C-alpha angles and dihedrals in degrees: 000000000000129000099260121074118226091013132099107212124197119199108212115198142149133147126282117309096003090123104257093152091056093055090045091054091048089054090051086056087057089054102259117141106243133200128192103208091182093058088049088056090055089047092049089061095050115116110285093014119121097262098041101091096035091055092049092045089053101043103025139246092284091080089068123098125218091279091052092253119140105257097231092191093056092043089050091052089055100046099039090057095044121051091193093055090047088054094052092047092049090048088060101039105035101066090046093050090043088056092050093048091051091052092050094046095047096052097039114114094209119095095215115061125188119200115191114202129156091209095037094131096042093059143044095278091071090063092048101057129085097228140354128240118193127201112212133195136163121265091245090055089047092052094046093050094051093049097043102034103032095028095232122161115248091252095049093046091050089050092054093050092046093050094066131077117269109280088227088069089061094043092053087061097045129114090191130022120198116198110214113176097147109289098114094190092055089049091051092052092052092050092049091050093049091047091054089051090051094059094079092053092049093047089052088065092065127256130058119324116229110273119250102238113245115215123209131187118274124225110221123216113275114274115254115262121259092236130034112268133169111287113250115243112266113232110244091212096061111162117212125200128179128218134179112253116231131201086257086065093054095111094048091049091048091050092048091051091048093052097042102039104028090239131137106232120159130211089251091054088058092045088055091047090054086068088065107027150010133246131218119200126206115208135177128231090280089053092248114153113251103167145001130202127188117209145155139193111220126164090358092300126113118219123185110192103159126060123166122172137180105240095203095076133056103283101198096073090046093050093042090052094049094047091051091048095049091048091049092050090044094053089049085056093047094242116176102204141008129218125190118197110204135174120267087240092065108147115246094242090057094048086052089056090059093045093051089051089058100264123145126207106239145167135223090254092056092054106095103179106087096217091052095045091050091051091051092047089054091060096042091056085071101030104040099171101044124128111230122221118189141188131176108233102191135011099219118076127202094221102043119201119252 
């Protein structure tokens, strides 16, 4: 039995670059509440956060960059090559992160909680969960991911892999093993099957088990005619409803994006994206797709970096519905702030929708909280010309400044 009453807590682990975050995101699609303990570790070391000064006092000022942030790459080089240094770092950070995790679990409305932590079994969290899931991948896949996604040299990547306990030790303690060597559809099938098997355990705790989401076909908006014709009258009583997109909707989402944004996106592109983010879909009363937003909550920060709309219908009710749905989902995930990244060509009436919903137009320089600013900068490295709309979603923060 785990530490938290009336919650069923899964500890999700696996060695570096096995794809734990992909599996965590898939479990979030299935309506679990998910926590990335490793991201909380990074956030705990941000300027002003509880671990910032103790880490600097322990390792020295030289680990700071020009902006006085802890250089995590440099710190990682130090601790991964020195077990004693790693132990000192963990002694500072783990109690802080453990307290943050306990806060998030206790106030989460969801019954199933997933805590992702690379060192789950080496610390106290491993004793607190109800069962352990391990994500596995071949050493060749780990090496490739570290070199391609994290831009490590082969020598550095091999050092990181070798510095960790054998994956077999984690697998020996697992209730579920998810094999994740790159075929995202196969990974999704394994996660779904494990989720279905979980329902009986959760139901045995009393109360309703989390529902297994049922997916239904989506009806895309009608294709544009081959020759110009008179535009049909748009009903003034259009009714917009919002649904969560699932991987089974990947082809319909890709088709909608291609039609509304003149892009070339494949079903597999969307399937791969589902390992990083979620999609919300706006439909009318005939279940035709009117809009799609791609979003994620990472490190208690909501980021919406995809927005596609059908221009032939009134856009304000579509946007209003999507904003409300993303905020509701974000609050369920205990997000502290939301950022929408929108094109510079955003029509004035849509900008008004965001302002009416309490969003402010902001810039990176105006964002004072380091973790929030870093998250925004990460998106802007890909979308350099985006306008940023922001809104604080809750006043209390899980890692309070000191």
